[in-house]
Steps between C-alpha positions, in 0.01 A plus 500: 500500500477878453832542313583276204836547326602346170875544529578386148261744334545760778125527543360615837135423576318631807176327595227621734168332567338638185775685307827442318785748447796418277836645391781375280865598460559475126818420309604868517452498881204737476240410764173476310152505646303219337167465685281617788141387529270206559677197646664273247796264482869594517582441134699771324261779392759696302337366184244778556769758418485602134803675351538690174732760352358832617643810340659746744492240781868428546678174570766411757847514343567128531192409294450804278655351187358151545148559634329832446180359654658502848435838663465614859245748368248223441596212729297446820752557778487427870693812607564757228769769490545826313761587241586180312224465246175470695309821426194417709445602861768320701567390856856623540681813389852571622780749452837329491828647623585612143170690474331253267140402570473135413481158660478154348398243759561138409423177682774400747346228720229417749437357844197364686437591864262338744229731630414855402778757460495813714622850411718685752336828599198455274158339546445170322265205497597243765413132526512218751730204453387292205268768358739652246809451286740754350673501163787744445628563147821698456554731204829678428634776275851402388585859405432673832499215750144587602287206612129456563366221716137430414308355795181299453295392801245228424206461740340204331176473699444877490532512119750779548848568363709783639789673327786712627841603369839555659744711295870441576802688366774243449698733276797722579333838461186675617167453328197727532158335481267740321207262490475172687161331479401190692316319222476465124235280341453445127206342318547377144132546428181611668273796443498634854318756704641633820325602815649766722374709790523879501371769733576793724488577869165385640408331171745212458500170310278588204474201266628567148507250212651573160652326202876465487573687179815552298735720696566527871242525777597545862386568853737611771594743772781752542350628827723313744203282596308248295231772478126560484532564127608155378526171685796260456266220395379414149321221316557398139215303347373377170216694344166380632640376830274563798468386860463130416632452146811581302876494532631759748839591649540697822810692615557672834818696576608445859625853556380821667685760297534621144413240238442457130297225332528521120336304222604516137346344192784487250537498121417128490189528722686342791450629852763577761436595864773656716454573871736661749629814670421813299815607314420873492625561854737205512867435444725275705877477496652156541873498561693180445358232732183695581152355454140619508185298567193613309146468641281198440213449257220250571350335191201272453302370204149362460312370199175552694480876515589786730323359804760225534781754457361697793451199724856384431631839610270509802626163621868568448477839671314358800721192534839589352537878522345601832703395804488496877225426744250731324518286188248260656380675814152656496537875466302730727205708387614858553368852512719783375436855618621687189165580336343544843740769621775576248759704699242638743495268802598461862592195699152501655336499158710201393421308817129569447517361144683193626246439779205518264682284245553230759127495575431425133742208484787687334832357614764767432516878508751655257616855577580675172700811407535795739613347832870599487725805495351830388248323280165680486492517120705342223777760460696430817624239742586206273816336628444588866382165631423607855144555628336841518401466865340844506260392227438154642471623857714209617801295405476258212557216744207616711274537196585155368447342842163673547384366165628146552340491846167543324562157346593626155841484334698815416655590165694796370573686174852593394664647190870440561602579141363855521653814647356850543715809457335622821628219720774448754644222285537728197653778705757250632562307177397704193739288292282195566218641286509397135578798279744631242753741654440856382152430365172582668325168571169377372264458795209259516246511783733772636766240575835363393624144496780356714801357320453131569794422270722607793584242765519764774141604420387138496666438837341813647150398389547145625604640837220759522217267401639219717502733799145613422361148465688365800351759732128439448262202481454517121351225284479670159706746295381680188812592301425786261691685229312804376702625208686392191872571471665752270809726537687171519843551651693358792792667672645155565542422128754663270392664177560193290278281715190717547316263265516243779294714738150373422590133529714561809202678656283191455776273631526727805125488555507121482783486753303719743185290457689172540655625824178636650264220402757250622543682830123530557347182350191526720401836346276504192650743246282648225660679205358820358615765255210740487301185435624297204818689414703196598265211430752236399618154595826641634323671789292190573823314578538724806139594579211261427247769410490832314257791524418489129332841464426814698153484343252340738190557284342157457408543133840638401659217695320246280718583200815547711460165672397337172824615338710405801346151510672405175838491671446525876304286749213619717721445806740768373242776439434753774128587494290720732140602556486880520245775564246641254485728319837357400791737559651446154190494278209632705304187409252340740484122511338276757698357788425151373651582159809654658539193718459260210771673296739524795461126566688439173818587687650512847189684629488786747338836573604863455232722649385690807307242698349769725299628202337164426140421588419197714360330190830553320695371798285187508564447130875535552484233770323273253758575228788420733338174602444405137857584401640293786271212404627498143854622577692192389293463185543867404870524575616162368238396245520498122390832350274519192391811313146423381386841374715806436441853635603629157184377329139419579325607818635265765848405621514141624789306650526163668739344748488121510667255731768311302324175595179617332300460821383859536505840332403859574358703210489879537308728265485881489286701260738769375247633248135530599244477220125529472330173408837319500584181317584204723864434585598135463834362614658158470673379813848349478719288723231261626468124446279400208379185673412661833176665611487848651265736681502878466479690828400866507664765711281676753452810285378301202240313703356825632506710183430268209126427489502259204784254529634338182500124486751336729532779755419436860239226454720197538511411131791284395702596191781295350850635454473422130182709471660791685801485266317444173176692559566714806248705692337841482626767738212665689417843364594832655262618771706806595756703306831315472345191656732225623420133563705217644398141427662211683509168314546189712541138393223279633602228738481151354 
C-alpha cells in the first residue's frame, strides 16, 4: 500500500519501492514534515523534531505563554507561509483584502483518490490504472478563508512522488497571491550540497556542485522561459555522494516558464528547499470562489548516489510524462538543412539534400527557418506562416510532395510565438506583440514575442498552424522560440493584474500545444528555444524530444549532454552530427567522434551532404546502421555516467538493458595527452553471475593495433569482474578519439 494513514495520530506515510515520505498534523493543526529518505516503516517520526526556546523566534498566540519552545520559525513544515512567525524562505505570501501580508495555514482534512491526479491546463505526470495513488491534504487560514490543497502523487514502482498545490479563496474578499510555490521541503539535519545546472545560449547545462551554506541560495529564471541560464532541476546530496554512493534527492519542476528554486540553511543548521513559479514577475488575484492550480514538482530519493536519481527521472519521463504514439514509436533519423544553408536556399537545393540523404539511409528531411513570408534573414517575416513561393520556386505542397516521393519523410520548422515588426501579421495586429504602451521595446534576434496570454492570439495560432500542417504531407515539426520575454504587458489585463501575464503566457502556450499535438498525433514534434532555452519536463509532456543546444560541436556537446543526463533521458535529447570545422567553435573532430556523441540522443545530421566525400558518406551509412541496430538499447536502456568530461582525459558513458543482458559503452577523449595514462572504467547494470563478451565497433578494429585484454578475441569476462575491476579503454589514436564497445551476455 502506497498511502498509510494513522487517523488517531494524524500521521500520513507515503511509500515507494525504496523510499518513505511522512507528514503529521500536530495538536496545533500545523502540518509538519517528519521524514523523507530511505524506506522505513510507518511509525511516527515526529520524535526527530527537537524543540527549544529560541530567542526572537516567536510563538503562536495560543501557545506563547505555555510553551515558548513551539515556533513556526524552527518547525519543519510541509507548506510554509509568510507573515506569522516563520522568517525563513516560505512557500506562500499573500496580500489580504485589508492590505496585510500574512497567512496561517492549518490542517483541515484529507482525502485519498485512486490513480494519479491531473492538473487542468498544466502538464503533469500521468499513470495507468493501478500504477499510482493520490493523497490530498487540505490546509485553511481561518482569518482570510484561503485554502491550500496539497496533492501528492505516489508512483510506487517508479520511486517517485509528485507534488502540486491548488489555492482556493473561500473567503468573502479578494486575495492577491504574491508568491505561490509548489513545494516546501524541510530537513531537520543533514549537511547538504546542491547540484544545479547553469549556462548560456549554446553552452547549456553546466554541472555545478556547492555546499549549502547559511543564507539563501537560488537558481531561477525571470525570462519568460525556463532559460539557458539555469535549469529547473536540482539535486541535493550529502557530502561525498557520487554516482553510486550517498543519499541524494532530485527535484524537477514541471513548468516551462519563470521559476525559482531556493535553498536555505537556517540558524539551527536545518535546510529548507522551496520550488515554484518565480515571484518577481508574479501576482495573482483570487476573488471569492476563485482558485489557482500551481505546477507540479517531481521528487525522487536514492541512498545509492546520483546515478539512481537520474535513472528514476529517465524512466518516469519516458513512461509517465511523454504521451502519444511517439512515446514508444521509433523516431526517424533526420537531416536538418540549417547549418547546410542557413537562409540561403531554393526548393531545388532542399530537394537535392533530401535525395542524397535518402541514399545514405536518412529517413526524414527537416526544412528549417527561411521558407515563409519575407524571410531571407532574421529581421523579418516571423508570423507570416505562408510559403515564400518565389524563393522555393514552387508551392510548399509541391516541395513536400517532391521530397516524400523520393522515399524520405518531410518536416518543417516553425516559430509561432515570434513576430517580426516587418511582417504582415504585425502590420495587421501590432497590439498582439508583447510590449509596454509608450515604451520602446527591447528586441532580441530582431524580433518581438506574441502575446500568448490572449485567447484570440492562441486561437489564431492554432488556426494558422493547423492550416499549414493540414495542407502538406508533414511528419515532423520543430517548434522554436528564439528569444526571452521582457517588456511584460498584455492589453487584455487591467493594471492590477499585469503580474499574471507571465504565467498566463505559459498557460496559453500549453493550450496551443495541447490542441495542435492532439489534432496531429501522427506528427513528431520537437521543442527548441535556441537550443536548451526551454529544456524542461513541461515541454516533454507535449513533445517527446528537445533540441538541447544550438552547439553541435562534439566536444562541447560532451559537457552539455553530461549535464542534461542528470535529469533528462537520452530519448529526450536532440543530437546531430554537423560539419567541420564546427560552425560554433571552429573545431575539427572526426566523423566517427561526431557520430558517437550524437548517438547519445535522438540522432540526426545537420550538414551539406553534397560536400561530403564518398568515404564520409560510407561512414554515415555505417553509423546509421549501427544506431538502428542499437536503437532500443540506446533510447530505452539504463544510463550510467562512468567518467566525467569535467575531469581526466576521457568521457565515458554506458547504456545497459534493464535486464542486464547487454550494454553499449561509449568513450570520447576530450583531452589528448602525450604518453597518456590508461583510462579504466567499471561497468554497471550487468549481472554478476553472467558471462559477457566485448565486441569492438568497426573503427576500433581497424585503428587500434594493440588490443587490450578482452577486446575482439572472444574472451569471456564475468559481470562481477566488469563491475568490480572493469576494463581499460583503448587509447587515443587520433585527436578526440571515440570508441564504442558493445557488451553482450554469452548464451548459456
